[in-house]
Rosetta silent file (secondary structure, phi, psi, omega in degrees, C-alpha in Angstrom):
SEQUENCE: MRQTLVAAEVYDRLQRAMASDPEGFCDLYREYLSDARLTLSHLYLASDSRNSEELRAKAHYLKSSSLVLGISAIGELCAEIEDCGERAKFAAVPRKLGKLTELLDQVQSELEQKLGPRVIPAAA
SCORE:     score description
SCORE:     0.000 S_00000001
   1 L     0.000  138.463 -177.716  137.565  116.167  -80.010 S_00000001
   2 L   -78.471  141.753  179.490  135.425  118.874  -78.453 S_00000001
   3 L   -69.556  142.482  174.770  132.763  120.561  -80.538 S_00000001
   4 L   -83.069  127.687 -176.766  133.262  124.199  -81.494 S_00000001
   5 L   -97.953  -22.740  178.352  130.422  126.262  -80.067 S_00000001
   6 L   -98.429  113.409 -176.368  131.247  129.648  -81.624 S_00000001
   7 L   -58.888  122.662 -176.404  130.534  129.441  -85.359 S_00000001
   8 H   -59.193  -39.459 -177.240  133.777  130.187  -87.191 S_00000001
   9 H   -65.397  -38.559  178.639  132.054  131.966  -90.083 S_00000001
  10 H   -72.285  -46.808  179.664  130.276  134.426  -87.785 S_00000001
  11 H   -57.449  -49.262 -178.651  133.321  134.918  -85.560 S_00000001
  12 H   -63.514  -40.786  179.360  135.591  135.493  -88.576 S_00000001
  13 H   -64.191  -43.908  177.624  133.152  137.898  -90.235 S_00000001
  14 H   -64.953  -40.052 -179.814  132.834  139.965  -87.045 S_00000001
  15 H   -63.786  -41.482  176.603  136.603  139.926  -86.563 S_00000001
  16 H   -65.133  -41.493 -178.864  137.153  141.213  -90.110 S_00000001
  17 H   -64.699  -28.761 -177.601  134.487  143.881  -89.659 S_00000001
  18 L  -109.370   23.855 -176.253  136.201  145.056  -86.477 S_00000001
  19 L   -56.004  -31.877 -179.646  139.788  144.617  -87.706 S_00000001
  20 L   -79.868   -6.566 -179.393  140.595  148.243  -86.908 S_00000001
  21 L  -137.312   68.042 -177.618  139.412  147.746  -83.304 S_00000001
  22 H   -61.529  -32.456  176.760  140.687  144.375  -81.995 S_00000001
  23 H   -66.545  -38.663  177.258  140.137  145.446  -78.368 S_00000001
  24 H   -64.146  -35.204  177.325  136.536  146.313  -79.223 S_00000001
  25 H   -63.876  -45.509  176.676  136.138  142.878  -80.783 S_00000001
  26 H   -62.850  -42.474  179.131  137.299  141.241  -77.554 S_00000001
  27 H   -59.503  -36.579  179.633  135.045  143.596  -75.574 S_00000001
  28 H   -57.559  -47.871  179.984  132.067  142.463  -77.675 S_00000001
  29 H   -75.001  -32.285  176.215  132.488  138.876  -76.534 S_00000001
  30 H   -64.401  -43.065  178.036  133.393  139.856  -72.939 S_00000001
  31 H   -64.577  -37.578  176.372  130.176  141.875  -72.711 S_00000001
  32 H   -60.103  -48.956 -178.701  128.250  138.934  -74.152 S_00000001
  33 H   -60.935  -43.434  179.159  129.695  136.600  -71.499 S_00000001
  34 H   -62.331  -47.426 -179.278  128.980  139.067  -68.705 S_00000001
  35 H   -66.380  -37.984  179.679  125.435  139.680  -69.908 S_00000001
  36 H   -64.346  -39.948  178.290  124.819  135.967  -70.472 S_00000001
  37 H   -63.828  -43.110  178.656  125.843  135.189  -66.870 S_00000001
  38 H   -64.112  -44.216  179.211  123.500  137.878  -65.547 S_00000001
  39 H   -63.256  -39.464  177.340  120.673  136.646  -67.761 S_00000001
  40 H   -59.515  -41.473  178.312  121.317  133.079  -66.614 S_00000001
  41 H   -64.542  -36.936  176.348  120.885  134.159  -62.997 S_00000001
  42 H   -66.136  -36.329  177.537  117.569  135.807  -63.950 S_00000001
  43 H   -64.613  -42.500  177.062  116.499  132.578  -65.652 S_00000001
  44 H   -61.093  -43.705  179.263  117.218  130.593  -62.485 S_00000001
  45 H   -63.642  -42.242  179.485  115.213  133.095  -60.424 S_00000001
  46 H   -64.103  -38.776  178.093  112.320  133.003  -62.891 S_00000001
  47 H   -65.813  -47.114 -179.267  112.336  129.210  -62.802 S_00000001
  48 H   -60.672  -37.410 -178.917  112.447  129.093  -59.000 S_00000001
  49 L   -91.135    0.842  179.929  109.555  131.554  -58.716 S_00000001
  50 L    56.722   40.649  179.110  107.686  129.882  -61.617 S_00000001
  51 L   -92.697   93.551 -173.292  107.457  133.222  -63.408 S_00000001
  52 H   -65.326  -36.425 -179.262  106.673  132.075  -66.939 S_00000001
  53 H   -67.275  -44.395  178.319  106.706  135.553  -68.495 S_00000001
  54 H   -65.763  -40.346  177.846  110.135  136.423  -67.081 S_00000001
  55 H   -60.450  -46.933 -179.687  111.461  132.996  -68.076 S_00000001
  56 H   -63.112  -47.244 -176.378  110.212  133.457  -71.623 S_00000001
  57 H   -65.135  -44.623 -178.939  111.497  137.023  -71.959 S_00000001
  58 H   -69.255  -37.904  177.324  114.986  136.327  -70.569 S_00000001
  59 H   -65.387  -40.216  177.829  115.367  133.151  -72.624 S_00000001
  60 H   -62.735  -43.073  179.697  114.335  135.066  -75.750 S_00000001
  61 H   -60.417  -48.673 -178.542  116.849  137.813  -74.972 S_00000001
  62 H   -69.361  -35.481  176.604  119.754  135.389  -74.496 S_00000001
  63 H   -58.169  -49.364 -176.728  118.694  133.396  -77.557 S_00000001
  64 H   -62.447  -48.393 -177.966  118.833  136.498  -79.735 S_00000001
  65 H   -66.741  -34.146  178.622  122.208  137.756  -78.539 S_00000001
  66 H   -66.931  -44.790 -178.906  123.703  134.266  -78.817 S_00000001
  67 H   -65.250  -37.463  178.098  122.508  133.760  -82.375 S_00000001
  68 H   -60.397  -35.366 -177.464  123.853  137.166  -83.467 S_00000001
  69 L   -94.373    7.307  175.516  127.323  136.139  -82.249 S_00000001
  70 L    80.360   26.497 -178.626  127.184  132.674  -83.807 S_00000001
  71 L  -110.328   72.146 -169.623  126.611  130.693  -80.619 S_00000001
  72 H   -70.213  -30.142 -179.968  123.750  128.577  -81.898 S_00000001
  73 H   -61.911  -40.487  176.611  123.867  125.800  -79.259 S_00000001
  74 H   -69.863  -41.175  178.166  122.999  128.345  -76.576 S_00000001
  75 H   -58.599  -43.918 -179.726  120.446  129.967  -78.884 S_00000001
  76 H   -66.017  -42.585  178.952  118.732  126.636  -79.505 S_00000001
  77 H   -65.900  -38.913  176.949  118.619  125.706  -75.831 S_00000001
  78 H   -64.053  -34.202  176.017  117.238  129.151  -74.989 S_00000001
  79 H   -62.520  -38.073  176.879  114.498  128.590  -77.590 S_00000001
  80 H   -66.154  -41.681  179.317  113.521  125.434  -75.682 S_00000001
  81 H   -67.430  -39.964  176.807  113.490  127.344  -72.392 S_00000001
  82 H   -58.678  -42.655  178.875  111.493  130.136  -74.014 S_00000001
  83 H   -63.298  -39.222  176.545  108.945  127.555  -75.133 S_00000001
  84 H   -60.732  -40.416  177.594  108.726  126.227  -71.566 S_00000001
  85 H   -64.942  -41.491  179.330  107.959  129.771  -70.414 S_00000001
  86 H   -63.377  -35.339 -177.860  105.288  130.227  -73.075 S_00000001
  87 H   -94.943   -1.390 -176.097  103.618  126.987  -72.016 S_00000001
  88 L    52.742   43.335  177.942  104.252  127.481  -68.273 S_00000001
  89 L  -107.711  102.382 -172.231  105.903  124.038  -68.236 S_00000001
  90 L   -98.060  -10.493 -173.096  108.549  124.155  -65.528 S_00000001
  91 L   -58.334  -41.748 -176.145  109.382  120.463  -65.005 S_00000001
  92 L   -88.286   -9.217 -172.868  112.225  120.344  -67.571 S_00000001
  93 H   -62.930  -45.583 -179.874  113.557  123.848  -66.910 S_00000001
  94 H   -56.918  -41.210  178.277  116.063  123.038  -64.115 S_00000001
  95 H   -64.727  -41.843  179.658  117.736  120.397  -66.299 S_00000001
  96 H   -66.533  -37.885  178.024  117.831  122.795  -69.249 S_00000001
  97 H   -68.162  -35.223  174.671  119.310  125.554  -67.093 S_00000001
  98 H   -62.123  -44.005  177.624  122.002  123.151  -65.897 S_00000001
  99 H   -64.927  -39.477  178.202  122.857  122.358  -69.512 S_00000001
 100 H   -62.321  -40.852  177.298  122.829  126.079  -70.333 S_00000001
 101 H   -61.137  -45.162  178.198  125.302  126.711  -67.516 S_00000001
 102 H   -61.584  -45.069  179.791  127.592  123.995  -68.891 S_00000001
 103 H   -62.536  -41.944  179.642  127.368  125.373  -72.427 S_00000001
 104 H   -64.231  -38.861  175.266  128.137  128.880  -71.269 S_00000001
 105 H   -61.242  -41.942  179.552  131.206  127.596  -69.417 S_00000001
 106 H   -66.679  -41.560  177.593  132.342  125.833  -72.599 S_00000001
 107 H   -62.377  -43.131  179.570  131.768  128.940  -74.729 S_00000001
 108 H   -60.934  -43.411  178.964  133.752  131.008  -72.246 S_00000001
 109 H   -62.688  -43.171  178.713  136.614  128.513  -72.396 S_00000001
 110 H   -63.105  -44.072  179.340  136.553  128.520  -76.191 S_00000001
 111 H   -67.011  -34.722  177.629  136.566  132.310  -76.340 S_00000001
 112 H   -64.593  -38.177  177.359  139.410  132.451  -73.832 S_00000001
 113 H   -65.073  -36.601 -177.908  141.450  130.179  -76.105 S_00000001
 114 H   -79.466  -39.827 -169.396  140.716  132.432  -79.092 S_00000001
 115 H  -113.999  -10.060 -178.879  140.993  135.869  -77.460 S_00000001
 116 L    92.171  176.746 -174.872  143.005  135.346  -74.289 S_00000001
 117 H   -65.574  -18.786 -179.883  142.139  135.948  -70.637 S_00000001
 118 H   -62.401  -20.936 -178.386  140.955  139.512  -71.304 S_00000001
 119 H   -75.781  -17.226 -178.972  137.666  138.108  -72.643 S_00000001
 120 L   -75.046  123.380  177.856  136.723  136.765  -69.202 S_00000001
 121 L   -62.739  151.238 -177.091  134.373  139.169  -67.417 S_00000001
 122 L   -56.390  -37.279 -175.518  135.590  140.431  -64.040 S_00000001
 123 L   -87.769   -0.347 -174.327  132.758  138.686  -62.158 S_00000001
 124 L   -76.218    0.000    0.000  133.147  135.354  -63.990 S_00000001
């Protein structure tokens, strides 16, 4: 059985809080997915150019937004990438970014199962 990546307690709490705006609830996760994809591309660029400050800042940004929405596996991996940026240690970053890409694909699939195809960003 596949692991659930979106914490049910956070998802359910947000869904209840936005019960009067179900489209807005879906939009919240669609915007997260869109923004996460853009941030991921910035992380790849920062890694390729060995820009430790940009790597740290973008990883911190994605970590924060992921944790707010209950997506702790991405948040935890971003914390590792952020640490690589702080230490200017780039050797492990490509592998971590590959794993981050896989996790984001899995989160998108999970959200699509929960919310339907409307949650998929246009550029995804």
